KEBA-201357 format. One record per residue: residue in one letter; residue number from 1; y, x, z of N, C-alpha, C, O, CB in turn. Coordinates in nm, 3 decimals, decimal comma. Atoms other than C-alpha are relative to their C-alpha. Glycine has a CB too. Example, Ala and Ser with C-alpha at 12.3 -4.5 7.8 and 13.67 -1.06 7.14 Angstrom:
2
FIVO residu num    n_yy    n_xx    n_zz   ca_yy   ca_xx   ca_zz    c_yy    c_xx    c_zz    o_yy    o_xx    o_zz   cb_yy   cb_xx   cb_zz
FIVO      A   1  -0,119   0,089   0,000  -0,450   1,230   0,780   0,120   0,090   0,000   0,118   0,194   0,066   0,003  -0,099   0,125
FIVO      S   2  -0,119  -0,082  -0,006  -0,106   1,367   0,714   0,109  -0,077   0,073   0,220  -0,026   0,090   0,046   0,041  -0,142
REM end
This chain:
114
FIVO residu num    n_yy    n_xx    n_zz   ca_yy   ca_xx   ca_zz    c_yy    c_xx    c_zz    o_yy    o_xx    o_zz   cb_yy   cb_xx   cb_zz
FIVO      M   1  -0,031  -0,130   0,045  -6,531  11,246  11,171  -0,085   0,016  -0,152  -0,059   0,087  -0,250  -0,048   0,115   0,123
FIVO      G   2   0,104  -0,053   0,088  -6,837  11,211  10,957   0,010  -0,117  -0,115   0,020  -0,081  -0,232  -0,160   0,018   0,081
FIVO      G   3   0,006   0,110   0,091  -6,836  10,850  10,783   0,087   0,007  -0,113   0,055   0,062  -0,218   0,025  -0,115   0,065
FIVO      R   4  -0,109  -0,008   0,123  -6,516  10,800  10,571   0,007   0,119  -0,087  -0,001   0,107  -0,209   0,140  -0,011   0,052
FIVO      G   5  -0,006  -0,130   0,046  -6,487  11,171  10,497  -0,082   0,058  -0,076  -0,058   0,132  -0,171   0,005   0,067   0,077
FIVO      A   6   0,140  -0,058   0,103  -6,827  11,246  10,367   0,007  -0,064  -0,105  -0,039  -0,003  -0,201  -0,156  -0,021   0,049
FIVO      R   7   0,028   0,070   0,155  -6,794  10,971  10,077   0,126   0,083  -0,054   0,100   0,143  -0,158   0,012  -0,208  -0,022
FIVO      R   8  -0,140  -0,069   0,077  -6,434  11,134   9,979  -0,045   0,122  -0,046  -0,018   0,163  -0,159   0,139   0,032   0,098
FIVO      R   9  -0,010  -0,122   0,069  -6,561  11,462   9,973  -0,172   0,019   0,000  -0,232   0,041   0,105   0,106   0,128   0,084
FIVO      P  10   0,137  -0,030   0,017  -6,922  11,503   9,856  -0,046   0,146   0,015  -0,164   0,177   0,034  -0,036  -0,046  -0,127
FIVO      W  11   0,055  -0,148  -0,041  -6,954  11,857   9,906  -0,046   0,055   0,151  -0,095   0,166   0,171   0,112   0,090  -0,036
FIVO      C  12   0,028  -0,049  -0,158  -7,002  11,853  10,322   0,013  -0,133   0,014   0,063  -0,213  -0,066   0,103   0,114   0,100
FIVO      R  13   0,018   0,053  -0,071  -7,069  11,642  10,544  -0,002  -0,009   0,171  -0,072   0,083   0,212  -0,058  -0,008  -0,052
FIVO      A  14   0,013  -0,051  -0,175  -7,044  11,625  10,973   0,032  -0,126   0,073   0,115  -0,205   0,031   0,124   0,134   0,059
FIVO      G  15  -0,012   0,088  -0,099  -7,060  11,396  11,243   0,004   0,081   0,145  -0,043   0,188   0,184  -0,116  -0,102  -0,015
FIVO      V  16   0,007  -0,048  -0,153  -6,980  11,417  11,603   0,010  -0,104   0,087   0,077  -0,205   0,065   0,109   0,096   0,042
FIVO      R  17   0,057   0,131  -0,071  -7,110  11,209  11,888   0,110   0,091   0,143   0,114   0,212   0,164  -0,239  -0,032   0,017
FIVO      A  18  -0,070  -0,064  -0,125  -6,865  11,271  12,219  -0,096  -0,071   0,137  -0,187  -0,153   0,148   0,194  -0,051   0,003
FIVO      G  19   0,076   0,065  -0,137  -6,963  11,211  12,574   0,015   0,101   0,091   0,075   0,208   0,075  -0,166  -0,039  -0,010
FIVO      H  20   0,006  -0,107  -0,089  -7,029  11,366  12,877  -0,146   0,072   0,006  -0,168   0,148   0,101   0,042  -0,054   0,137
FIVO      G  21   0,109  -0,055   0,054  -7,357  11,478  12,759  -0,095   0,040   0,159  -0,147   0,149   0,177   0,052   0,141  -0,111
FIVO      G  22   0,092  -0,050  -0,160  -7,547  11,475  13,160   0,076   0,097   0,092   0,030   0,133   0,200  -0,156   0,096  -0,033
FIVO      R  23  -0,090  -0,080  -0,068  -7,251  11,695  13,267   0,095  -0,031   0,076   0,175  -0,104   0,017   0,046   0,060  -0,063
FIVO      A  24  -0,114   0,054  -0,103  -7,013  11,633  13,556   0,098  -0,047  -0,074   0,111   0,000  -0,187   0,063   0,101   0,098
FIVO      P  25  -0,077   0,064   0,069  -6,740  11,410  13,465   0,118   0,102  -0,029   0,118   0,188   0,059   0,031  -0,126   0,065
FIVO      G  26  -0,073  -0,089   0,018  -6,468  11,618  13,344  -0,030   0,141  -0,091   0,046   0,236  -0,110   0,026   0,017   0,116
FIVO      R  27   0,030  -0,111   0,067  -6,644  11,854  13,143  -0,079  -0,101  -0,126  -0,196  -0,140  -0,127  -0,096   0,126   0,098
FIVO      A  28   0,028   0,088   0,134  -6,659  11,643  12,796  -0,047   0,094  -0,065   0,001   0,207  -0,073   0,115  -0,075  -0,080
FIVO      S  29   0,070  -0,083   0,130  -6,909  11,766  12,533   0,014  -0,087  -0,089   0,067  -0,196  -0,067  -0,157   0,046   0,002
FIVO      G  30   0,061   0,070   0,107  -7,008  11,651  12,212  -0,105   0,078  -0,070  -0,118   0,201  -0,065   0,099  -0,042  -0,093
FIVO      T  31   0,111  -0,051   0,061  -7,305  11,689  12,007   0,045  -0,010  -0,169   0,107  -0,105  -0,218  -0,142  -0,090   0,049
FIVO      L  32  -0,056  -0,022   0,125  -7,246  11,813  11,645  -0,155  -0,060  -0,074  -0,266  -0,029  -0,029   0,061   0,183  -0,029
FIVO      H  33   0,121   0,089   0,099  -7,507  11,596  11,385   0,026   0,016  -0,162   0,130  -0,003  -0,226   0,011  -0,187   0,034
FIVO      H  34  -0,044  -0,012   0,179  -7,555  11,661  11,006   0,074   0,050  -0,060   0,127  -0,004  -0,157   0,033  -0,081  -0,061
FIVO      V  35  -0,103  -0,048   0,121  -7,344  11,920  10,880  -0,090   0,056  -0,092  -0,206   0,090  -0,070   0,122   0,116   0,041
FIVO      Q  36   0,015  -0,035   0,109  -7,379  12,018  10,561   0,057   0,035  -0,129   0,139  -0,052  -0,160  -0,043  -0,046  -0,007
FIVO      T  37  -0,051  -0,040   0,110  -7,281  12,184  10,235  -0,072   0,013  -0,099  -0,178   0,076  -0,090   0,054   0,091   0,012
FIVO      H  38   0,074   0,056   0,140  -7,390  12,088   9,886  -0,065   0,189  -0,006   0,014   0,278   0,025   0,149  -0,083  -0,180
FIVO      P  39   0,035  -0,104   0,024  -7,639  12,415   9,813   0,017   0,071  -0,130  -0,069   0,151  -0,167  -0,097  -0,007   0,032
FIVO      E  40  -0,023  -0,056   0,117  -7,467  12,510   9,478   0,168   0,038   0,049   0,240   0,093  -0,035  -0,037  -0,110  -0,142
FIVO      L  41  -0,137  -0,043  -0,022  -7,115  12,564   9,664   0,012   0,103   0,140   0,115   0,138   0,196   0,094  -0,143   0,018
FIVO      R  42  -0,015  -0,068  -0,129  -7,256  12,778   9,974   0,052   0,154  -0,035   0,067   0,202  -0,147  -0,149  -0,002   0,084
FIVO      G  43  -0,055  -0,155   0,037  -7,127  13,141  10,013   0,149  -0,033  -0,027   0,210   0,065  -0,067  -0,079   0,082  -0,152
FIVO      R  44  -0,168  -0,015   0,054  -6,731  13,004   9,944   0,093  -0,036   0,125   0,212  -0,058   0,105   0,045  -0,123  -0,140
FIVO      G  45  -0,085  -0,004  -0,078  -6,608  12,965  10,277   0,004  -0,149   0,057   0,056  -0,165   0,168   0,115   0,056  -0,061
FIVO      I  46   0,007   0,136  -0,020  -6,657  12,583  10,295  -0,055  -0,045   0,160   0,013  -0,079   0,257  -0,098  -0,053  -0,117
FIVO      G  47   0,055  -0,024  -0,179  -6,892  12,575  10,624   0,096   0,027   0,090   0,128  -0,054   0,177  -0,099   0,130   0,030
FIVO      G  48  -0,071  -0,106  -0,083  -6,675  12,817  10,786   0,114  -0,119   0,031   0,135  -0,171   0,140   0,055   0,166  -0,089
FIVO      A  49  -0,137   0,096  -0,003  -6,361  12,576  10,702  -0,026  -0,121   0,059   0,065  -0,171   0,124   0,060  -0,037  -0,141
FIVO      L  50   0,039   0,153  -0,014  -6,548  12,235  10,765  -0,038   0,047   0,198   0,014  -0,027   0,281  -0,180  -0,071  -0,144
FIVO      M  51   0,020  -0,048  -0,121  -6,678  12,429  11,126   0,141  -0,003   0,092   0,161  -0,063   0,198  -0,060   0,138  -0,021
FIVO      G  52  -0,092  -0,005  -0,055  -6,362  12,512  11,199   0,107  -0,107   0,018   0,183  -0,108   0,115   0,028   0,086  -0,039
FIVO      Y  53  -0,033   0,152  -0,028  -6,219  12,156  11,140  -0,065  -0,078   0,080   0,002  -0,155   0,148  -0,004  -0,070  -0,100
FIVO      V  54   0,090   0,081  -0,137  -6,494  11,997  11,369   0,047   0,039   0,126   0,055  -0,049   0,212  -0,167   0,037   0,012
FIVO      R  55  -0,034  -0,098  -0,134  -6,380  12,251  11,655   0,164  -0,063   0,034   0,203  -0,117   0,137  -0,001   0,211  -0,049
FIVO      Q  56  -0,167   0,052  -0,031  -5,983  12,160  11,612  -0,014  -0,181   0,019   0,040  -0,238   0,114   0,129   0,046  -0,173
FIVO      V  57   0,021   0,147  -0,043  -6,073  11,782  11,603  -0,082  -0,045   0,126  -0,050  -0,147   0,188  -0,065  -0,064  -0,108
FIVO      A  58   0,049   0,049  -0,097  -6,324  11,775  11,868   0,091   0,031   0,144   0,089  -0,040   0,244  -0,136   0,049  -0,006
FIVO      R  59  -0,079   0,003  -0,113  -6,052  11,963  12,102   0,128  -0,076  -0,025   0,148  -0,152   0,070   0,026   0,135   0,044
FIVO      E  60  -0,089   0,060   0,014  -5,749  11,820  11,980   0,019  -0,152  -0,009   0,109  -0,217   0,044   0,030   0,050  -0,075
FIVO      E  61   0,032   0,167  -0,008  -5,837  11,469  11,920  -0,067  -0,095   0,081  -0,026  -0,206   0,115  -0,056  -0,032  -0,086
FIVO      L  62   0,079   0,042  -0,063  -6,119  11,403  12,099  -0,018   0,031   0,160  -0,091  -0,026   0,240  -0,086   0,025  -0,069
FIVO      G  63  -0,015  -0,042  -0,123  -6,013  11,611  12,406  -0,169   0,051   0,057  -0,215   0,014   0,165   0,077  -0,129   0,085
FIVO      L  64   0,120  -0,059  -0,044  -6,370  11,804  12,417   0,027   0,126   0,060   0,133   0,184   0,040  -0,095   0,014  -0,105
FIVO      E  65  -0,023  -0,139  -0,056  -6,437  12,127  12,627  -0,129   0,070  -0,053  -0,154   0,182  -0,008   0,018   0,007   0,174
FIVO      Q  66   0,128  -0,078   0,052  -6,777  12,221  12,433  -0,044  -0,104  -0,063  -0,019  -0,223  -0,045  -0,110   0,068   0,102
FIVO      L  67   0,093   0,054   0,128  -7,004  12,132  12,140  -0,103   0,031   0,024  -0,124   0,130   0,095   0,018   0,041  -0,135
FIVO      H  68   0,141  -0,047  -0,032  -7,373  12,114  12,130  -0,035   0,007  -0,152   0,052  -0,042  -0,225  -0,104  -0,107   0,105
FIVO      L  69   0,069   0,031   0,111  -7,597  12,146  11,801  -0,125   0,075   0,009  -0,139   0,167   0,089   0,076   0,026  -0,120
FIVO      A  70   0,128  -0,049   0,009  -7,949  12,228  11,713   0,025   0,020  -0,174   0,079  -0,037  -0,269  -0,136  -0,114   0,068
FIVO      A  71  -0,015  -0,051   0,174  -7,987  12,417  11,395  -0,172   0,044  -0,048  -0,263   0,067   0,032   0,131   0,183  -0,018
FIVO      R  72   0,142  -0,037   0,058  -8,308  12,500  11,189  -0,010   0,156  -0,005   0,058   0,237  -0,069  -0,025  -0,066  -0,157
FIVO      G  73  -0,002  -0,160  -0,018  -8,416  12,834  11,284  -0,117   0,060  -0,133  -0,205  -0,002  -0,193  -0,068   0,047   0,193
FIVO      G  74   0,037  -0,024   0,162  -8,524  13,067  10,975   0,047  -0,024  -0,113  -0,008  -0,006  -0,222  -0,086  -0,043  -0,031
FIVO      A  75  -0,090   0,004   0,128  -8,262  12,991  10,759   0,148   0,078  -0,007   0,230   0,055  -0,096   0,029  -0,151  -0,024
FIVO      G  76  -0,134  -0,037   0,004  -7,958  13,201  10,854   0,085  -0,060   0,073   0,191   0,000   0,086   0,045  -0,006  -0,106
FIVO      L  77  -0,070   0,088  -0,069  -7,814  12,946  11,054   0,048   0,066   0,128   0,167   0,084   0,150  -0,077  -0,118   0,021
FIVO      E  78  -0,052  -0,083  -0,149  -7,797  13,126  11,405   0,071   0,108  -0,026   0,118   0,141   0,082  -0,114   0,058   0,098
FIVO      E  79  -0,047  -0,081   0,040  -7,636  13,407  11,238   0,127  -0,061  -0,051   0,224  -0,007   0,003  -0,079   0,063  -0,071
FIVO      F  80  -0,097   0,103   0,034  -7,379  13,149  11,068   0,075  -0,029   0,089   0,188   0,018   0,094  -0,044  -0,108  -0,038
FIVO      Y  81  -0,070   0,031  -0,118  -7,284  13,000  11,370   0,041   0,080   0,120   0,124   0,061   0,209  -0,059  -0,082   0,041
FIVO      G  82  -0,051  -0,102  -0,104  -7,296  13,300  11,562   0,127   0,059  -0,051   0,209   0,087   0,037  -0,106   0,118   0,027
FIVO      R  83  -0,120  -0,086   0,029  -7,016  13,470  11,364   0,144  -0,129   0,025   0,263  -0,098   0,031  -0,019   0,078  -0,193
FIVO      L  84  -0,104   0,076  -0,008  -6,815  13,146  11,406   0,020  -0,042   0,212   0,103  -0,121   0,256  -0,044  -0,147  -0,125
FIVO      G  85  -0,027  -0,050  -0,115  -6,851  13,221  11,804  -0,141  -0,094   0,088  -0,166  -0,069   0,206   0,180  -0,031   0,043
FIVO      W  86   0,113   0,127  -0,066  -7,172  12,911  11,891  -0,083   0,155   0,045  -0,097   0,265  -0,007  -0,112  -0,158  -0,151
FIVO      R  87   0,114  -0,072  -0,089  -7,399  13,089  12,117  -0,149  -0,058   0,013  -0,172  -0,179   0,024   0,052   0,004   0,147
FIVO      E  88   0,134   0,091  -0,014  -7,765  13,023  12,143  -0,075  -0,019   0,147  -0,099   0,075   0,223  -0,112   0,067  -0,097
FIVO      S  89   0,010   0,030  -0,125  -7,885  12,823  12,445  -0,142  -0,046   0,042  -0,183  -0,072   0,155   0,098  -0,094   0,027
FIVO      G  90   0,165  -0,007  -0,046  -8,259  12,779  12,414  -0,041  -0,035  -0,167   0,036  -0,044  -0,264  -0,070  -0,148   0,152
FIVO      R  91   0,104  -0,015   0,116  -8,549  12,743  12,136  -0,102  -0,078   0,028  -0,173  -0,072   0,127  -0,054   0,135  -0,024
FIVO      R  92   0,126   0,115  -0,023  -8,785  12,460  12,078  -0,073   0,059  -0,138  -0,039   0,035  -0,254   0,052  -0,209  -0,005
FIVO      P  93   0,080  -0,105   0,090  -9,070  12,725  11,904  -0,067  -0,134  -0,095  -0,115  -0,226  -0,028  -0,138   0,124   0,104
FIVO      G  94   0,091   0,035   0,086  -9,233  12,543  11,573   0,006  -0,158   0,014  -0,092  -0,227  -0,016  -0,138   0,072   0,028
FIVO      V  95   0,000   0,123  -0,001  -9,117  12,210  11,632   0,033  -0,091  -0,127  -0,001  -0,209  -0,142   0,072  -0,020   0,092
FIVO      L  96  -0,014   0,079   0,111  -8,984  12,131  11,294  -0,101   0,070  -0,101  -0,133   0,188  -0,093   0,153  -0,008  -0,049
FIVO      R  97   0,100   0,029   0,088  -9,231  12,083  11,011   0,051  -0,006  -0,103   0,106  -0,116  -0,102  -0,070  -0,099   0,017
FIVO      F  98  -0,012   0,038   0,121  -9,141  12,104  10,658  -0,098   0,016  -0,132  -0,084  -0,008  -0,252   0,099   0,048  -0,018
FIVO      G  99   0,135   0,025   0,071  -9,454  12,135  10,516  -0,112   0,084   0,068  -0,095   0,164   0,160   0,008   0,041  -0,159
FIVO      P 100   0,141  -0,102  -0,032  -9,835  12,283  10,549   0,055   0,152   0,028   0,085   0,230  -0,062  -0,121   0,009  -0,154
FIVO      G 101   0,003  -0,139  -0,008  -9,777  12,598  10,705   0,148   0,067   0,027   0,162   0,184   0,060  -0,062   0,050  -0,132
FIVO      D 102  -0,133  -0,018   0,001  -9,395  12,596  10,712   0,054  -0,061   0,129   0,119  -0,165   0,114   0,059  -0,057  -0,123
FIVO      D 103  -0,023   0,104  -0,078  -9,337  12,491  11,082   0,110   0,106   0,048   0,087   0,226   0,028  -0,124  -0,072   0,100
FIVO      R 104  -0,120  -0,096  -0,034  -8,970  12,648  11,235   0,044  -0,005   0,099   0,024  -0,125   0,120   0,101  -0,004  -0,062
FIVO      D 105  -0,073   0,017  -0,149  -8,803  12,663  11,574   0,131  -0,075  -0,047   0,178  -0,065  -0,160   0,040   0,167   0,091
FIVO      E 106  -0,124   0,060  -0,009  -8,495  12,449  11,639   0,038   0,062   0,084  -0,034   0,107   0,174   0,018  -0,127   0,018
FIVO      V 107  -0,101  -0,111  -0,059  -8,230  12,638  11,772   0,104  -0,064   0,078   0,195  -0,105   0,005   0,074   0,088  -0,113
FIVO      L 108  -0,104   0,079  -0,091  -8,008  12,476  12,044   0,106   0,088   0,052   0,087   0,170   0,142  -0,069  -0,068   0,126
FIVO      M 109  -0,149  -0,083  -0,013  -7,648  12,627  12,054   0,113  -0,109   0,030   0,128  -0,226  -0,004   0,046   0,087  -0,159
FIVO      H 110  -0,108   0,057  -0,063  -7,346  12,561  12,236   0,115   0,098  -0,049   0,104   0,211  -0,097  -0,020  -0,013   0,161
FIVO      L 111  -0,136  -0,092   0,034  -6,970  12,667  12,181   0,094  -0,068   0,088   0,116  -0,189   0,084   0,059   0,000  -0,171
FIVO      A 112  -0,096   0,019  -0,108  -6,714  12,681  12,473   0,056   0,094   0,058  -0,020   0,182   0,101  -0,043  -0,059   0,089
FIVO      P 113  -0,049   0,132   0,029  -6,475  12,659  12,523   0,036  -0,010  -0,126   0,011   0,080  -0,207   0,104  -0,040   0,078
FIVO      L 114  -0,031   0,020   0,129  -6,332  12,494  12,229   0,132   0,075  -0,043   0,174   0,067  -0,159   0,008  -0,144  -0,022
REM end
């Protein structure tokens, strides 16, 4: 979902790893990694459309029942993903350092059912 498509579409990137994620068999889950849209193109619905496509592929092509991701806190991402049905499942306070004095939370989120 990420590799080839990301090269053809320079405005976005997405990648999903699928597996059982430590859950009981039959509860297939995937982890979403490295979702980005180009900063100049944000606010145009591209991110929401990309996440809708990720959800569709995870459900229909990969047979997953749930997805997980980790987002950077303090950047409006919790609200963005929340509007798309994702829910916070945990938080790791201050583990992301972007510079001196710029430590942010890592927000763990899940989407189920797909």
